[in-house]
N, C-alpha and C positions, 0 to 999 in steps of 0.2 A: 229081454231087457239088458242083461249083462253083456250079451254079444254087441248090442248097440253101443254101450258104454265103452267096451273094449275097442270097437272100430273107431269111435270118436277120439279116444286117446291116441291110437295109432296115427290117425290123420293129423292130429296136433303135433305129434313127435316128428312126422315126416315134414310137415310145413316148417316147423322150427329148424329142422336139419337143413332143408333147402335154403331157408333164410340165412342161416349161418354160413353156408357154402357161398351164397351170393355175396354176403358181406365180406368174406375173406377174399374173394376174387376182386371186388371193388377196391379194397384196401391195398391189395398187391398192385393193382393197376395204377392207383394214384401214387403209391410209393415209387414205382418204376418211372412214372412221369416226371419225377423230380430230377432225374438224372438222364436227360435226353442226350447230353453231350457225353460221349463215351469217355473222354479224357477226365471228366469231373466225377465219374461215378464212384461211390464209396459203398462197398457191400455192407448190407445190414448186419452180417455176421462177422465183420472184420474185427480182429483183435485190436486193442488200444494202440499198439505200436504201429500196425499197418495203417490204421486210420490216421494216426498222427503224421506218418510219412506222406500219405496222399494229400492231407491238408497242407503240408509244407509246399507241395508241388503246385497246387492250384491257387494258393494265396500269394500275391505278388510281394516281393521285397518292398518294404516301406521305409521311408525316412521322414523325419520331422520337417515340415514345410516352413521355411522362414518367411512368415507372412504377417508381420506385426501391423497393427492399426494405430501406431503411436506417432505418425507424422506430425511434427510440431507445427504450431501456428507460424513460427519463424520461417520454416521451410515453405509452407503453403503460401505465405505472403509473396514469395518470389516466383510462384508458379502461376501462369495465366489461368483464370477460372475455368476456361473451356478444357483444360488438361487435367483438372482435378479428378476426372472420371477414371484416369489410369492409376490413381493413388487410392481409390476407394476400395476398402475391404468390405464386402457385403456382410451384413449381420449373420446370415445363415452359415457363413464360413468362418467368421471371426473367432468363434469359440473352438474351432477344430484345430487341435495341436498336431494331430497326426494325419497324414494323407491316407492312412488306412481307412479312416472314416469318411474321407472326402471322395475317395475313388470307389465307384460302385462296380467297376469291371474286375473280373478275375484274371488270372494270368493268361489263360487262353484268349480271352477277349482283348486284352491289351496287345498281345502279339499280333492278333488279326488287325486291330486298329492301326498299329504301327506299319504293318505291311501294306494295308490299303492306302494309307497316307503317303508312304514313300513311292508306291506305284503311281499314284495319281499326280504327284508333283504339282499340286494345285497352287495357283498364285492368286491370293486374295487381292481384291481391288484392281486386278488387271483390266477390268472393263472401264475403270475410271481413269487410270494413269497410263494405260497403254502397255503393249508387250515389252519384254526385256530386249534391249538393243545390244549390239555387239560391244558398245563402249559404255554401257550402263555400269555405274559403280555398284558392286555387290558388297553388302555389309554382312559378314557372317558372325553371328552371335552365339557363343557356346553357353548353354543353359543347363543348370543342374536343379537345385531346389530353393535357391535364395530369391524367392519371389519379391521380397521387400526391395532388394537392390534392383531387380529387373524392372519394377514399376518406375523407379527414378531414372533408370537408363532410358526407358521408353519416353518419359517426359522430356529428357534432354534431347533425344533424337527428334522429337516432334517440333522442337524449337530451332532446329538447324536449318539454315538457308539451303534451298535446293534439295531438301530431303525427298521431295516428291518425285525426283528423277532417279532415285535409287531403288534397289531391291534389297529388302531386309530378309535374310535367311536365318531363322532361328533353328539351331541344331540342339535337340534335346537328348539327354541320356536318362530322363525320368519322365514317364508319361503321367500327366496329372490334369484333370479336367479344369481346375481353376487356372493353372498356367495356360492351358490351351485357350480358355475363354478370354484371358487378358490379351494374348498375342493376336487372336482373331478379331479382337475389337479395335485394333489399330486401323485408323481411317485416313492417315496422312501420306501413305505411300504404298507401294506393292509389298506384299508379305508372302513368304513361303515358310512352311515348317518341314523340317526333316528330322527323323528320329533314328538315333544310333541303335541298331537292332541287336547289338551284342552286349547289352547293359547288364549290370548286376540285378536290376529290377526284373528283367525278363529271364535271367538265368540265375536265380537265387541259390540253387544247390548244385550247380555244375559250372564248369569253365565256360565263359570267362568270369563268372561269379565265383563264389567260394564253394568248391567241391568238398564234401565231408571228408574225403580221403586225401585232400591236399596236405602237404607238410606244414606244421606250425612254423611261424616266421623264424623263431630263434632256435629251433632244434638244430643240433649238430648233424653233419652229413652222415656220420657213421650211425647215429641213432635213427636218422630218417630212413636209412637203408634197412635197419632192423624192423622199423615200423611198417615198411613196405608202402609208404605213402606215394602218391602218383608221381610227384616231381622230385623225388629223393635225389636224383642224379643231376639236378639243375638248380643249385642255389645261385645267388648272384655273386658278384666279385667280393662282397663283404661276408659271404657265408650265410646270408639270410635267404628265406624263401618268399615268394611273391605275396603281395597283399592286394586283393582285387580292387579295393577302393582307391589305391594309388595308380595301378596300371590302367584303370579305366580312363583316366584323364588323357593319357598319351594316346590310347586307342581311339578315343572319341575325336581328338583333334585331327589325327591322321585320317580317320574315316571321313570326317567332315570335309577336309581339303580335297580328298579324292572324289567325294561325292559331288562337290561343286565343280571342280575342273574337269573331271573325267566322265561323269555319269548323267548329270541332268540334261534333259533335252534342250532347255532354254539357254544353256551355256555352250552349245555345240561349236559355235563360231565366235565365242566371246573373247575379246582381246583387252577388255578394260581392267581396272584395278579391283582386286578383292581385298577388303579391309577386315582384319580379324579383331573382334571385340569379345568381351565376356560379360556375363550377367551383372557383375559388380563394377562395371566401368560407367563413366559419366562423360559426355562429350560437350565441347563448347559449340556455340551456335555457328562458328565459322570453320568447323573442322573439315567440311567438304570443300569449302573455298580454299583452305590451306593445303588440302590434299592435292587439288588441281594446281595450285601455285608451286608447290614443291615438285610436282611431276614436271611442270614446264621448266622449272629451274634446273632440274636434273637433266632434262633433254638438251638444254643449252650448255650447262657447265660440267655435267658428270654423266655421260652416256653409260658409263660402267656401273652406275648406282642401280642396284637391283631392287632395293627395299626402301620404302618410305615409312618413317616412324612419326606418329603424332603424339605419343605419350612418353612420360618419364616418371621415375620414382623419386626424383629429387624433390626436396621440400621447399626450395626457394627458386622462383622462376623469374626469368628476364623476358619482358615483352617489348624491349626497345633495343636499338643498336647503339654501340659505343662510337663516339666521334673522335675528337683529338685527345692528346695525352692528358691534358688538364682535366677534361671531362671523365676520362678513364679513371684518373686518380680519385675524382669525386665519387665515382661509382664504387670503386674499391673501398673507399672510406665508408660509404653508405652500407655496402655489403657487410663490412666488419661490424658496423653498429647493429645491423639487423641480426647478425649471427649472435652477437653478445646479448642482445635483448631477448632473442629466442631462448638462449641457454639459461638466462636468468628466469624467464617465465617457465621453462621446463622444470627447473629446480623447484620453483615455488608451487606449481600446479601439477607437476608430473603428467603433462599433456603428451599425447601421442602424435598430434597433428598440428603443425605450425606453418601454414602456407603464407608466403609474403609475395607481394608484387613490387618490383622496383619502380620508382617514379619515372614518369615519361620525361626524359631529359633531352632526347635527341631526335625527335620527329617520328615519322611514320615507317621508317625502314627497320626491318627486324632481321636478326642474324639466324642462320642455320648452319649446322655442322655437317660435313661429309666425312665419314669415319668408318672403320671396320665395324660390321654388325656384331653386337654381343648380346647373347640371349637374355641375361638378367637386366640389361639396360634398355633394350630396344624391342621388347616383346609385347608391349602394350599399345594397342591401336596401330599396329603395323600392317603394311599391305604390299602386295606385289601382283604381277600380271602373269599371263600364261607362259610367257617366255621364261620367266624365272622358275615357274612350276616345272617346265620341261627340263631345266637344269637339275632340279631336285630329283626328278624321276630318273634321270640318267644314273644316279648313284643312290637310289632309294633304299637299297639293301643296307646301306650304312646307317640309315635312320632306324630301321627295324632291328638290326643286330646289336646296336649300341646299348650297353648295359646301363641305362639310365631311364628311370620312370618319368622324367620330365621331357615333354615334347620339345621345349625350347632349347634345352641343352643338347638334345639329340640333333636338332637342326644346326646348332653351333658346331657339333662334331662333324656333321656333313659338310658344313661350310669350310671348315679347316682342312678337309681332306679331299678337296676337288683336284682332280688331276690336271696339271698344267694350267691352273686357273687360280686367281687370287681369291681370298675370302670374300664373302658377300660384303658389299659396301652399302651403307645406309645414309640417307639424307634425312636429317631430323631438325625440327624446330626447337630452339632453346625455350621458347614459350609454348608449353604443351597445350594440346587441344583435347587430349583424352586423359582422364584422371581415374585413379583407383580409389573406390569408396568402400570396398569390402573390408571390414574389420574382423569378420569371422568367416571361416571356410576351412578348406582341407589343410592349409598351412597356418591358419590363424585360430588359436584356441582361447581367445580372450573371454573372461567371464562376463564382462559387460559389453555387449554388442549394441551400441547405440547408433543406429544407422542415421538418425536425424542429425546428430551432432556433426558427423563427418560431412554429410551432404550439405548442411548449412554452411560449413566452412568453404566447400567448393563453390557454392553459389555466391558467397561473399567475394571470394577470389575472382570469380568471373565478372562480378559487378565492378570490382576495382580495375580489372583488365580490359573492360569494355572499350575504352578509348584506343586500345592497341589492337583490337580485333580487326579483321579484314584489311591487313596492311596492303599498301599499294605495290610494294616490292620487298624482296628479301636479298640479303647479301650472304653468299656462301663462303665458308672457310673450310679448307681441306686440312684434316688432322690425321696423324698416324695412329691416334688413340693412345691411351695410357697402357701401363703394364697389364691391367686387367683385360683390355681389349685384345692384346697380342699374346697373352699367355695361352699356350697350346694345351688343350685338354689331354691329360695323360690317362685318366680313367674316369668313368662315369660315377654317378651317385648310387648306382645299384638299383635293385628292385625290379630288374628286367632280365633276370638270368633264365627264367623259365622258357624252354624252347617252344611251348604252346603259344606264349605271348608273341614271340618273334614270328612264328608261322602265321598266326592270325593277322598280324600287322602286314606281312608280305602279301597275304592273300587279298587284302583290301585293294591292292593296286591292280588286281587281275579282273575286276568286275568292269564290264564294258558299259557303254552309254545305253541308257534305257529310254524308251518312248513313253510319253505321258499316257496314262489311262484316264478316261474322262468320266467313268462311272464311279465317282467318288462321293461319299456321303460323310460329312463332318460328324 
């Protein structure tokens, strides 16, 4: 009997041991299954520092998405009901302040999604509006994270005449599903998305993002050398070291232009205009009409005009032409009255935005200026064709080597240093068709960013200007430009002294044209 009891106990112990061994194997298998992607695996025995570093690599850099749901009734009243869908922030996302919670993809997945999209070169709505033609107007829109402004830009584009004949190319430096859904919901013309592949988001802890071993911005060069930081020998002309959030904008613009002119299959033989917009712009309904009218005027009156500009940063706009001297004097008096009234209103209300439209005194003809192109005055809603791009490519090294983190000032430097050629000339309308509505962004740090307030003012301005839109003709005046136009840049604004930025910029021009891949899944 004792032997039987002993045998029973042994059997129980053996069974329990086998069960524990089986359980341990199953737990190990399930734990290993959580990390099928080798890039994402975190060892269970990793120390806290190692685990923290791995987490930094796999979690994408995130920014707060500007996506407010406070579009005023005043703004909505001037938007056709069928376009309200582009302004709707869905409830499931309206409470999300950070894209970290809105994006389910990790860094590896985002990089793969960007690569697939860029390789596919997919054109949405191509089956409805037909393929891209050689003379199709391409509208290139640079997008970051200001989704609120982007919604209103899309609404304004939807109301433009002949928009269905264009191709909208949205160029993103931040991958976000909500932004993607909005762009892919556009149904009024052809749409393509391209993704800047060297962004801070996809390179959060390495160049072109912020490498932990990069030099601090304000450290002196001697101290930087002692610190042995990566770019110690390459401060900018002001003695500062690079800041990724500023260099990215110039990189993105240059990559986008190279991508459109040199790399996309659909632009292989494209000779039409490419118009450059940004997410915080707003267009008039006749901006495409005016683009074509200015192009035709330039062909007749200014063959040497390389650039067309549809926007301006001036706060008072003229949508009519001046006639005789008496009427000119009347206009000047009116201008003075408007300026005085604006000044008084500004003193009383401390307003930032006072657009005015002069009264229609002189019929349907509008004035345009032909003048030297200047970056800070003619960089909004401007466009050029492949011939101009070839001129830029001939001296592209000046764009990439110039120590200025602004793409437009770098382009101005290039314009002022063309061998045996004059500076770029621009033909621009005094009554702008592209407006800047962004009150907050990389250069604007206002505490109160009320998008609806600014957008409402643009809408009212365009309502007042409606009788002057779609003019029958324009009259061109050639001007030498003021002191600002003709002042030669002696040095840049800095921020671009790092040799890595210059090399990355140069390498972007060396990528050849790519064929579309059709196995794309959105």
